[in-house]
C-alpha positions, -999 to +999 in steps of 0.1 A: +414-646+327+383-621+348+410-598+352+424-595+316+385-586+307+382-554+328+415-545+308+404-551+278+372-533+286+391-504+298+417-500+270+382-494+250+369-470+264+402-448+264+395-418+230+420-410+207+414-375+207+393-352+235+352-352+231+347-320+224+368-323+195+342-358+186+318-325+194+329-301+164+335-324+138+305-343+139+288-309+138+312-296+108+302-329+095+264-324+096+267-286+085+286-292+059+254-315+049+229-294+061+244-264+040+247-286+012+213-301+011+199-268+015+222-253-014+209-283-040+169-276-030+175-242-043+186-249-074 
Protein backbone atom coordinates (compact mmCIF):
# COMPACT_ATOMS: atom_id res chain seq x y z
CA UNK A 1 0.00 0.00 0.00
CA UNK A 2 2.69 2.50 0.98
CA UNK A 3 4.94 1.33 -1.86
CA UNK A 4 2.25 1.97 -4.49
CA UNK A 5 1.63 5.47 -3.07
CA UNK A 6 5.33 6.27 -3.39
CA UNK A 7 5.37 5.09 -7.00
CA UNK A 8 2.32 7.22 -7.81
CA UNK A 9 3.93 10.29 -6.21
CA UNK A 10 7.10 9.76 -8.25
CA UNK A 11 5.04 9.45 -11.42
CA UNK A 12 3.42 12.83 -10.81
CA UNK A 13 6.81 14.57 -10.59
CA UNK A 14 7.80 13.55 -14.12
CA UNK A 15 7.54 16.46 -16.56
CA UNK A 16 6.72 15.91 -20.20
CA UNK A 17 9.23 18.60 -21.23
CA UNK A 18 12.32 20.21 -19.70
CA UNK A 19 11.65 22.97 -17.15
CA UNK A 20 13.35 25.54 -19.40
CA UNK A 21 10.64 24.92 -22.02
CA UNK A 22 7.90 25.77 -19.52
CA UNK A 23 9.79 28.90 -18.49
CA UNK A 24 10.20 30.07 -22.08
CA UNK A 25 6.56 29.28 -22.84
CA UNK A 26 5.37 31.26 -19.82
CA UNK A 27 7.69 34.14 -20.74
CA UNK A 28 6.35 34.18 -24.28
CA UNK A 29 2.71 34.14 -23.19
CA UNK A 30 3.22 36.89 -20.62
CA UNK A 31 5.18 38.99 -23.13
CA UNK A 32 2.37 38.63 -25.66
CA UNK A 33 -0.23 39.63 -23.08
CA UNK A 34 1.84 42.65 -22.04
CA UNK A 35 2.22 43.67 -25.68
CA UNK A 36 -1.54 43.42 -26.25
CA UNK A 37 -2.36 45.39 -23.09
CA UNK A 38 0.07 48.17 -23.97
CA UNK A 39 -1.18 48.25 -27.55
CA UNK A 40 -4.82 48.51 -26.43
CA UNK A 41 -3.91 51.22 -23.95
CA UNK A 42 -2.40 53.35 -26.74
CA UNK A 43 -5.73 53.56 -28.62
